[in-house]
C-alpha positions in Angstrom: -40.8 -0.7 19.2 -41.0 1.6 22.2 -42.5 5.1 22.4 -39.2 6.7 22.5 -37.9 4.7 19.5 -41.0 5.6 17.6 -40.4 9.2 18.4 -36.8 8.9 17.4 -37.7 7.0 14.2 -40.2 9.7 13.0 -37.3 12.7 14.0 -34.9 10.6 11.6 -37.0 10.0 8.9 -37.9 13.7 8.9 -34.6 14.9 8.7 -33.6 12.2 6.0 -36.7 12.0 3.5 -34.6 10.9 0.7 -32.7 8.0 2.6 -34.8 7.3 5.8 -33.3 4.7 8.0 -30.7 3.6 5.6 -26.9 3.1 6.7 -26.3 2.9 10.3 -29.5 4.3 11.7 -31.4 0.9 11.8 -29.0 -0.6 14.2 -28.5 2.6 16.3 -32.4 2.8 16.9 -32.1 -0.3 19.0 -30.5 2.2 21.6 -32.2 5.5 21.6 -29.6 7.0 24.0 -26.8 6.1 21.2 -29.1 7.0 18.2 -30.2 10.5 19.3 -26.7 12.0 19.8 -25.3 10.0 16.8 -27.7 11.5 14.5 -27.0 15.2 15.7 -23.2 14.5 15.6 -23.6 13.2 11.9 -25.5 16.3 11.0 -23.0 18.6 12.5 -19.9 17.0 11.0 -21.8 16.6 7.5 -23.4 20.1 7.2 -22.1 22.4 9.7 -18.2 22.6 9.6 -16.1 25.0 7.7 -14.9 22.3 5.1 -16.2 22.6 1.5 -18.6 19.5 0.4 -15.6 18.3 -1.8 -13.0 18.3 1.1 -15.5 16.7 3.3 -16.4 14.0 0.8 -12.7 13.3 0.2 -12.2 12.7 3.9 -15.2 10.5 4.0 -14.2 8.4 1.1 -10.6 7.9 2.6 -12.4 6.8 5.8 -14.5 4.3 4.1 -11.5 3.0 2.1 -9.3 2.5 5.5 -12.2 0.6 7.2 -13.2 -1.4 4.2 -16.9 -0.2 4.4 -18.2 -0.8 0.7 -21.7 0.6 1.7 -20.1 4.1 3.2 -17.6 4.3 0.1 -20.4 3.7 -2.4 -22.9 5.8 -1.0 -20.5 8.8 -0.8 -19.2 8.4 -4.2 -22.3 10.1 -5.6 -21.9 12.8 -3.1 -18.2 13.2 -4.1 -18.9 13.4 -7.7 -21.5 16.2 -7.0 -18.9 18.0 -5.2 -16.6 17.9 -8.0 -14.3 14.9 -7.2 -13.4 13.2 -10.6 -13.6 9.4 -11.3 -9.9 9.1 -11.4 -9.4 10.4 -8.0 -12.2 8.2 -6.4 -10.8 4.9 -8.4 -7.1 5.8 -7.2 -8.2 5.4 -3.5 -6.7 2.4 -2.2 -8.9 0.1 -0.8 -7.3 -3.4 -0.6 -9.4 -6.7 -0.8 -13.1 -5.6 -0.1 -14.9 -7.6 2.5 -17.5 -8.9 0.2 -14.6 -10.4 -1.9 -13.2 -12.3 1.2 -16.6 -13.5 2.1 -17.5 -14.8 -1.6 -13.9 -16.2 -1.9 -13.4 -14.1 -4.9 -10.3 -12.1 -3.7 -7.9 -10.9 -6.6 -4.5 -11.7 -5.2 -1.9 -9.2 -6.0 -4.2 -6.7 -7.7 -5.5 -4.7 -4.7 -3.4 -2.4 -2.4 -4.4 -1.9 1.1 -4.9 1.5 2.2 -1.7 3.5 3.4 -0.4 7.1 3.5 2.0 6.1 1.1 -0.5 4.7 -1.6 -2.4 8.0 -1.0 0.6 10.2 -1.7 1.6 7.9 -4.8 -1.8 7.3 -6.5 -4.2 10.0 -5.2 -2.3 13.3 -4.6 -0.8 13.5 -8.1 -4.3 13.3 -9.6 -5.8 15.9 -7.2 -3.0 18.1 -8.3 -3.8 17.5 -11.9 -7.5 18.3 -11.4 -6.6 21.7 -10.0 -3.8 22.4 -12.4 -6.1 21.4 -15.4 -9.3 23.2 -14.1 -11.0 19.8 -14.2 -13.2 20.4 -11.0 -17.0 21.0 -11.6 -18.6 22.2 -8.4 -22.1 21.8 -7.8 -23.2 25.1 -6.4 -20.0 25.8 -4.5 -17.1 28.3 -4.6 -13.7 27.5 -4.4 -11.2 29.4 -2.2 -7.8 30.8 -3.6 -5.8 28.2 -2.0 -8.2 25.5 -2.7 -5.3 23.2 -4.0 -3.1 23.5 -1.2 -6.0 23.3 1.4 -7.1 20.0 -0.3 -3.9 18.2 -0.5 -2.9 19.1 3.2 -6.4 17.7 4.4 -6.2 14.6 2.4 -2.4 14.1 3.7 -3.4 14.7 7.1 -6.5 12.3 6.8 -4.5 9.6 5.2 -1.7 9.8 8.0 -4.2 9.9 10.7 -5.9 6.7 9.2 -2.8 4.9 8.6 -0.8 5.7 11.6 -3.5 6.3 14.3 -2.0 10.1 14.8 -0.2 12.6 12.9 3.3 14.0 13.3 4.0 17.1 14.7 5.4 18.3 11.4 2.1 17.2 9.5 0.1 19.0 12.2 2.1 22.2 11.7 2.2 22.1 8.0 -1.6 21.5 7.9 -2.3 24.1 10.3 -0.5 26.7 8.4 -2.1 26.1 5.1 -5.6 26.1 6.9 -4.7 29.8 8.1 -3.6 28.8 11.5 -6.8 27.2 12.6 -6.8 24.5 14.9 -10.7 24.4 14.7 -10.4 22.9 11.1 -8.1 20.1 12.2 -10.7 19.4 15.1 -13.4 19.4 12.4 -11.2 17.0 10.0 -10.7 14.7 13.0 -14.3 14.7 14.0 -15.4 13.8 10.7 -13.0 10.9 10.4 -14.0 9.8 14.0 -17.9 9.8 13.1 -17.4 8.0 9.8 -15.1 5.4 11.2 -17.9 4.8 13.8 -20.5 4.7 10.9 -18.2 2.2 8.9 -17.9 -0.2 12.0 -21.6 -0.2 12.2 -22.2 -1.1 8.7 -19.5 -3.6 8.5 -20.7 -5.3 12.0 -24.3 -5.5 10.9 -23.6 -6.2 7.2 -25.6 -3.4 5.8 -25.4 -3.3 2.1 -25.0 -0.2 0.2 -28.5 1.2 -1.1 -26.7 2.5 -4.2 -24.7 0.6 -7.0 -21.1 0.3 -6.6 -18.9 2.8 -8.6 -17.9 1.4 -12.0 
């Protein structure tokens, strides 16, 4: 390991005392010029946007599901639960046949729906509405805004459409922007979170990095 890698490694460990070099940081460290800005972007999209933790974790889970990154999805289940996302919502996110099932030959034919906007609309949105309508959301030290349900549904649908279609329609963009108080900046943040965690998912998948936590039951 070069001196530059050693310095960067210590910086990553200092900023991630609980998780260290888990996840994508091991592979990234092979190229410090990639690892350094990746670490900084990750911190920004994770902790320095205007999204609530619950909104952010929903975006990350949808991204992990789309890219079939079991490690990314499993790691963020715990974070999503802390942010108040219910088990029913998490389990309703369509993930398709997992890569580990393909590799082990244990695919369950006909039982797993691939990720799509339509499946998110059908399976996830009704449960999100139910959580809000029935007051089931339990947050870990975070306040909710007055239009939390509308924001969350718009963010989830925007995310699902972008992941499924590789873009969003003008109608979706305008409708989401309206719910988000006309702020283009929030749409930039959502798109950045999706892009960063797509990058993370590809890294985890290519280098076959297993989750450091037990998969959700």
